N, C-alpha and C positions, 0 to 999 in steps of 0.2 A: 292405428294399425289393427287389423283383425287378429283375434286371439290365435288362430292356427298359424298365421304367418309369423307372429311374434315368437311362438314356440319353435318354429323352424330356425329362426335366428339364434335363439338361446341354445338349441341343440348343436348347431354349427359351432357356436362360441365355446361350448363345453369341450367339444372334440379338439378344437384348436388349442385350447388351454391345456388339456391333458397331454397332447403330443408335445407341446412346447415344454411343459414341466418335465416330461419323460426325457427330453433331450438336455435338460438342465439349463435351459435358456431363460433369461429374464424377458420381460415384455420389451425392454429396450433392445435386447439382442434381436428379437424377431422383427421389431420395427425397423431396425437398420437394414436387415436383409430384404425387406419388402418395400422399403421406401415410404414408410408412414411414420408418424410421430408415436412415441410411447403412449401418449394419451389416446390416440386413435386405436392402438392395439388394445388398450384397456377397455375402451368403449365397445370394440368388436367382441371382446371376450365376455362382456357382461350383457351383450345383446342390445345395447343402447344405440349402437351405430350399425346401420345396414351395410352389409358387405356387397360389393358389386362383383359381377361375374369375372371380370379381368383380375380382381383382387383374389378371388378364390384360387385361380390358377397360380398366381404369384405366391400366395400363402402355402399352397400345397407343395410347390417346388421347393420353397425355402425349408419346409418341414420334412422334405424327402418322401413325400407321399403323392397321391394323385387327387385331383379334384373329386373324382368319383368316390374315393375313400372318405374324404371329408364330408361328402354329402350323403353317403350311404345311410339308408334307414330313416332319413329325416322326413320324407314324405311316404308314409305307409298307409 
C-alpha cells in the first residue's frame, strides 16, 4: 500500500480509538455495536486492516458522530 494511503488509514484509526476511549468503551464494546470481532476492531485501530465505506458509516453511528467527522482532515 502506498505511504499516503497507509497514513490515511492510521489517521482514521487514531480518531476512532480516541472517540472510543472518550466514551469509555473497550474494543469489544465497539465491535459488538458494529458487528465485527474485537480482533477486527484492534486491526482497524492500528491501521492494519482497511476500513470499507459501509463500515465507516456504521462506526460513526455507533460512536455518535458522522462519517464526515471521522474522515475530516485526513486528505489535506
